[in-house]
N, C-alpha and C positions, 0 to 999 in steps of 0.2 A: 585311452579314454575315447569313446565315440560320441560325437555330438551332431545332432540334427537341428537346424535352425529354421523356424517358420515365422515369417513376419505376420503381424496382426493388423487389422484395420485401425486399431486405436493407438497406433504408434508405439506398440510394444512388440516384443519378439518372444516366441515360445521356444525354449531350448529343451530338447530331449537328450539327456546326458546318461550314457551307459558307462559304468566304472568297472574296472577289472576286479574279478572276485577276490584276488589276493589283497587288494587295498581294503576291501570290506573286512576281511579276516583280521588285518592289522588294526583296523578301527575298532573291531570288537574287543580285542585284547586291551587296547588303550582305554576303551569304555569301561571294561571290567576293573581295570586298575583305578580309574577315577571313582567308580562306584564304591570300591573297597576303601578308598580314602575317606568317603563320606558316611559309610555304613559300618556300624559296629558288628563284626562277625566274630562270634566266640572262638577263642583259641588262636586268633591271628592279630598281628599288629596292623593298624591302618595302612593301606597301600601295599601290603606284603602278602596278600591272599592269592593263592593260585587261581588261574582262570576257571578251572573246573569247579572249584569250591564256590566261587562267586556265581557261576551259572546255576548251580544247584540251589543256592541261597536266594537269589533274586529272580531267576527265571530268564528264559531266552528273550522274551518280548522287551523287558526293560533294557537288557544289554543291546538289543537291536536298535531300540529307540535312541539310546545314548550314542551308539556307533554311527547312526545316520547323521546326528547333529555334528559329530566330530568330522565325519567324512565330507559333509556339505561345506564346512568351514574351509576345507582344503580344496575341494574341486570347484567350488563356485567361482573364485577368482580365476582359476585355470580355464574354466569353461568360457568365461567372458573374453579372456585373451585369445583363446583358440578360435572362438567364433567371431572375433573382431567386433564385439559389441561394446558400445560406449554407453553405460547406463546413466540415467538421470537420478537414480535413487535405488533403494534396496529392491531386490527381486522377491518373488513369492513362490513358495513351493506349492504347486497345484496338486501334485499326485506322486505317489511312490508306486510305480508299476510292478516292481519286484525288488526283493532284497538280495537274491542270489540269481544272477549277478545284479548289483545295485543299478536301478534305472529310475531316474528322477525326471519329472516334468516341471520345468521352471518357467515363470513369466517374468520378463525383465522390461522395465520402462526405459525407453530410449531417450537420448538427449534430444531436445527440440531442434528442429531444422527449419530453416527459412529460405525460400526462393523468392527474392524480392520482385521478380517479374520486371516489367518495363518501367521501373520506378523513375528512371531518368527522363521519361517522356511525360511525367505528370507535371502539369503547369497550374500555378495558382498565384495570381498577382498579390503583391504585398503592398497594402494601401493605407498603412497607418499614417495619420497626420497629427502633428503636434497640436495640442489644445490651443484654442484662440484666446485672445485677450479677455473675452467675456468670461471665460472659465477662471482666468486669473483674478478678475474682478470679484467673481463669486467667492473664490477662496479667501481673498483679502477681507471680504465682508464677514465670512465665517470667523476669521481671526479677530475682527473687531468685536463680534458678538462674544467670543471667548474672553476677551479682556474688558467687556462692558461691565458697568455697574447696574444694579437693578434696584427698584424701589416698588413697594407694594402700591397698587392702584385700585381705586374703587370704581371700576368700569368694566364693560364686557371685554372679553379676550379679543385681541387683534393680532395681525401678523407682526412678528418680531418680539412678541412677549415670551417670557418664561413662565410656565405654569407648573404647579405641583398637583398631581392627581393621584387618587387611589384607583388602580386599574385591575379589573378581573377579566380573564378570558374563559368563557364557558363553552364546553362542547356538549351539545344537546343530542342525546340519543332518541328521546321522545319528549312529550310534554311533561312527563313526571321524572324521567331519568336524565340527569345532567351531571357533568363532571367539570369541576373547576381545574383547568390545567395551567392557568396563569394567574398569579396573585402578587401584584406589585404595589403595596401601599407606599405612598409618598414618592411616586415615580415622577422625575422631572422631564418636562417636554418643552422643546423650543418650537414655537408655532411659526410655521411657514405656509405660504400660499401654494407653492409649487410642490408637487409630489417628487420625492427623491427615492431612488431605488434602495438606498440603505436605511431608510426611515423605519423605525420600529414602533409598533408591531407590524405595520404594513405601510406602503407608500400612500401618502395623503391623509394619514390618521390625524396629524396635528391640525390640519385645515378644518377638520370636522368639529374642532373645539371652538372655532371662531364664533363670537357672539354670546358665549356662555359667561355667567358671572360666578364668582366664588360661591360655593355651596350648591351649585346646580349640577344635575346629572345629564349624561348623554349615553345612549345605547346605540352601538353600531354593529354591523355584521360584515365579515369578510371571508371570502372563499379563497383559500391558499392553493397555489399551484402544486401539481403532483411532484415537481422537482424542486420544491422550496428548500433552501439551505438548512432550515431547521427541520430535522426529520420528524419531530413530534407534531408538526403542523402540516405536513405534506398531505394535500388532497382533502384537508378538513375545512369545514365551515364553522367559524368560531364567532360567538357573540361576545362583544366587548362592552363592559359596563364601566364608565368613567365618571368619577365624582371629583369636581374641581375643588381643591382645598385652598389654593392661593394663586393670585395673579400678580405678576411683577413685570412692570414695564422696563425696557432696557435703555440705558443711557450709553450710547456708543462713544468711544474715544475719537478724537479728531484724527483724520487721516493725514498724518504728517510725519516728519522725520523722528519726532519724539515717540510716536507710536511704533515706528519700525524698531527703535532701540529697545522699547518695552517688549516687543514680540520676540527678540532674539539678538544675536551678535551682529546687527546690521547697522552700518553707519548712517544710512538714510533710507527713504522710502523706495528709491530706485533699486537699491541692493535687496530689499525685502521682496520686491516684485520679481527680481531675477531669480531669487531662491525659490519662491513659490512656483514660478513658471517651470523651473528645472524639475522640481518635485512632481508637479502635475504631469509633466512629460514622461518622467520615469514611471509613474503609476499607470498612466494611460498606455504606454508602450508595453508594459508587463501584462496588462489585461488583454491587449490586442494579441500579443505573442502567444499567450496561453490558448486563446481561441483559435488562432491561425494554425498553430502546430498540431493541435488536436485534429482539426479538419484535414490538414495536409497528411498526417500519418494515417488517418482513416482512408484517405484516397489511395495511399500506397498499399494499405492492407487489402483493399478491394481487389487489387491486381496481383497480390502476392499469394504464395502457397505456404502456409504455416502448419507445421505438424508438431504435436506434443502429446505426451501420454496424459491420462486423466489424473494421475497423482499430482502433476504440476499445478493443474487447476484447483485441485483439492487444497493444496497449500495456499494458493492465492486467495481462495475463498476464506480460509482461516484468517488471513491477514486483513481482508475486507471487514470481517466480523470484529476483529480486534480493534481496528480503526474506529468502527462505529461505536463500540463500547466505550472507547476513550472519549469520543466526542460527546456521547450522551452523558458520561460522567461529569464532563465540564459543565453541563447544563443541569446537573443534579438529578439525572434520570438514569434508570437502568434498562437493560435490553428487554426484559420481560414486560415492563410497563409500556415501553415504546411499541413493542409488537402488539400489545393489547389495544393501544390507542389506534393502531392501524388495522385492527381486526384481522391479524395474520398470526399464524403460528411460525415457529422457527423454520420448519421445513419449507413452507410456502414462501417465506421471505427469501431464503437462500435460493430457491429455484427461480423465483421471478425477478429478484433484484440483485442479491449478492453475487450469484454465479455469473450473470451477464456482465456485471461490473468487473468481476475478476478476469473474465475472458478478455474484455477490452483492455484492461490494464496490462495483462500479460502479453497480449499480441502487440501492443504499442511498444513495450519494453523490448520484445524480441526484434521488432522492426528496427528500433533505434540501434540495438547492438549489432545487427547485421549490416546496417548502413555504415556504422563506424568501421566495421571490418572491411566491407567492400570498397569503401572510399579511402581505406588506409589512413584513417585519421589518427594522429598522435598529438600529444601535448608536450610542448617543450618545457625546459626547466624553469624558464622565466615565468611562463604562464602558471605553472604549478605553484611556484613560490607566491605569486600574487594571489592565487586562489586560496592558498593555505592561510595567508595573512588575513584575507577577508573572512574566511570561515572561522578562524580562530578568534578574530575580533567579535564576531557575532556570538560565538559560544561563550566567550568570557563575560558577556553581559547577561547571561541566562541564569535562572535560579538553579538549574541543574549543575552548572559549573560551580556555583557557590556551595552547593551541597557536596559536590565531589571534593572540593578543595578544603573543606572544613578540617582544620587541624593539620593541614599539609602546607609545606613551604614551596614545593615544586609539584607540577602536575605529573601524575603517573604516566609511564611510557605507553600503556595501553590506550590512555585517553588521547595522547598526542598522535599515536598511530591511527586511531579511529578518525580523528579530525583530518589527518593527512589523506586517508582513504576517501572520506567524504569530499574533500577538496578536489582530489583527482577525478572523482566521478562527476562532480559539478562541471569542472573544466572540460572534460571529454564530452559530456552531454551538450554543453554550450557550443562547442566547435562542431558537433554533429548537427545540431539545429541550424547553425549558420550555413553549413554545407547544404542541408536540405532546402533552405530558403534560396540559396544561389541556384540550385538545380531547378526549383519550382518557378523561379522568376526568369530562367534562361540565362543567368549570369555565369553559371559554372562552365568549366572547360570540358575537354574530352573526358569520358568516364575512365576511372581506373580499371585495369584489367581484373575481371572477376575470377575468383577461384572456382575451379570446376568441381562438381559434386563427386565424392568418393563412392565407390561401389560398396564399401563396407557398410553394414547395417547401422543406421543411425548416425553416420558421420558425414562431415564435409571436410574438404581440404582446408587448411588454415585453422584458425581458432574455432572451436565449437560455439554455436550460438548460445549466448548467455541468457539467463532468464531474469535479469534485473536484480537489484539489490535485495529484493524481498524473496525471490524464488531461488536464489543461488544456494539456499540451504539444501535443496533437493538435488543439486547438480553434482553428485559424487562421481569421481572418476571410476572408482571400483567399489561397488556396494559390498560391505562385509557380510559374510554369510553366517551371522550370529543369530541366536534366538530373537534378540531384540530387533534384528534387521529383517524379520519376517521371512526367514527361510527355514525355520524349524518346523518339521511336520507336526510336532506336538502343539505348537502355538498357532500356526496358520496353515494347517493342512488343506483346508478348503477355501481359504480366503483368496480372492483374486485382487490383483492390483494393490498389494499392501502399501501403506503410506510409509514414507521415511520419517 
């Protein structure tokens, strides 16, 4: 078998594979036998029809087509091994140049490769600070309001009140054309003077109700950011119509040890403050870390060379769209309605938003995997056990766990294995992030010796760069050359870059 390998600019390789004529003859006879097993030929039992009879009955073209499929199943894995190609997914049959001798043109997507560049010279200070006592005081006040009693009052709304409103959010296309996209009758609102980032429907909304009486209306308008967390509101200017139904003044509990015992398993007010302080610190650090490591990996990406075939991004785009559909479903929306509200079709949304998001996610995952490999990061058994216990505890409290365990006394092995894998990924990711922070802040020691790139197409010495939990589906060691794997000339003769 003769093979010519030609790298492509899109991180794929074109293989020209010429097979010995006698192998094609053998494939033709196997093809005829298979055809005779599926085709009723008068006078013969299935599978027992001579080659010449099958040829006369079905014709040379059908036998040739079937023979090519059979031959490709054999030669494709051989061609990958002989050419030293490590595919990230199924290849595509682009062209059959000849039948005698058989000559195939194949396109194979390569495994992603990452050259981190001077990542150890990237510096970025880590400046998280624990929230001050003023934040603890605010959180304690929130707790007091949660445990407060209310009574109806006959006066204008003031800060600290609880009010019940009927709220509508209207998107106006024109003076006559408008769409109600929010309808919340009996929506409870706590009135505060300061605008908080998590206030719904937008920061500062409740303060605009101050001074209203029960039975009165207020119309406001708000322009939402283009990156707002609610996709249905991104970039939209919404008119909000609020009608006050009820005003209730709050009677806060005394701030003492009795209140602490009411709020949780705390012996006194000091213990409550300690718990609130620790919770605030954990939340604040998690938020800071999220932003910090996104920025840090983006800096590393800027100096790195990352190569991957288009099929890998296609898969990640699919996952981005699946995630979006799931989030919209939680809000009672579907994708078509969402796209309509954005005045976008599916193709435009994928091009302008989903694909860039997929590229960013994929490249961050590849960078993380390569740092893990380059820094020789491993997780010891003690850390794995601790991670498993934490992940298992979280999962046991979920609705999914309760559904899975319905009618069962013991969790299925596949579930335990899945949690174990998730735990290992979490632990490895956390240790990699810790190492990145040490490097960025100058606390890391000398760099671990890096593996040198292999000359073989699409390979690096050491473990191949992974594509993260979501894209590992495409990272097949040897793509099978079956019809469903996009190498049958009948199925994908002219399709380039077939997806796995």
